[in-house]
C-alpha positions in Angstrom: 77.2 124.8 -78.3 76.0 126.8 -81.4 73.9 125.5 -84.3 77.0 125.1 -86.4 78.8 123.0 -83.8 78.0 119.4 -83.3 78.7 117.2 -80.3 81.8 115.1 -80.7 81.6 111.3 -80.7 83.9 109.4 -78.4 86.1 108.4 -81.3 86.4 112.0 -82.5 87.3 113.2 -78.9 89.8 110.4 -78.5 91.3 111.3 -81.9 91.7 115.0 -80.9 93.3 114.1 -77.6 95.8 111.6 -79.0 96.9 113.9 -81.9 97.5 116.8 -79.5 99.2 114.7 -76.8 101.4 112.6 -79.2 102.0 115.0 -82.1 100.9 118.5 -81.0 98.5 118.6 -83.9 95.4 120.0 -82.1 93.7 121.2 -85.3 93.3 117.9 -87.1 89.9 116.3 -87.2 88.3 113.1 -88.4 86.8 113.8 -91.8 89.3 116.6 -92.6 90.8 116.7 -96.1 94.5 116.4 -96.3 97.2 116.2 -99.0 100.2 114.0 -98.5 103.0 114.1 -101.0 100.6 115.3 -103.6 97.8 112.8 -103.0 94.4 114.0 -101.6 92.8 112.0 -98.8 90.4 112.1 -95.8 91.4 111.5 -92.2 89.5 108.5 -90.9 91.2 108.1 -87.5 94.5 107.6 -85.8 96.9 104.7 -85.0 99.9 104.9 -82.8 100.0 108.7 -83.0 99.8 108.7 -86.8 96.9 109.5 -89.1 94.8 107.0 -90.9 94.0 108.5 -94.3 91.7 107.1 -97.0 93.2 108.4 -100.3 91.2 109.4 -103.3 93.8 107.8 -105.6 93.2 104.2 -104.7 95.2 102.9 -107.6 98.4 104.4 -106.1 97.6 104.2 -102.4 95.2 101.3 -102.1 91.5 101.1 -101.1 92.1 100.9 -97.3 93.1 103.8 -95.1 96.9 104.2 -94.8 98.9 104.9 -91.7 100.8 108.2 -92.4 102.9 110.6 -90.3 100.9 113.8 -89.6 103.9 116.1 -90.3 105.6 114.5 -93.3 104.8 116.4 -96.5 101.2 117.2 -95.3 98.7 119.9 -96.0 95.5 120.3 -94.0 92.4 121.9 -95.5 89.5 123.5 -93.7 85.8 122.8 -94.7 86.0 125.6 -97.4 89.1 123.9 -99.0 91.6 126.5 -97.7 95.0 125.2 -96.6 95.3 125.9 -92.9 98.6 124.0 -92.2 101.5 122.7 -94.2 104.5 120.6 -93.3 107.3 119.9 -95.8 110.5 117.8 -95.7 112.1 120.3 -93.4 109.2 120.8 -91.0 106.4 123.2 -90.4 105.8 125.8 -93.1 102.7 127.2 -91.2 100.0 126.1 -88.9 97.1 127.6 -86.9 98.1 129.6 -83.8 97.6 127.6 -80.7 95.0 129.0 -78.2 96.5 130.4 -75.0 95.0 129.5 -71.7 
């Protein structure tokens, strides 16, 4: 592990495993910024294969994290704020390449 990497918590590891197994979204992480249908939020966890997202616009989306589908009108941002994956109404626009074994 390098200085820039941190050890994953059990919740983070479980999140990664579930998202990859259920949805094939291996790049999503707890704490990652996303945009769903134009609303910005932060991934807080997973429930039944969906993302739990706390939205910045609490007036429109409520104060509690919402259960949202990870590939419905979603954009995923890296730590620098760059879009790394996008899904629209028709499916995947682009996403990170999957690592080969």
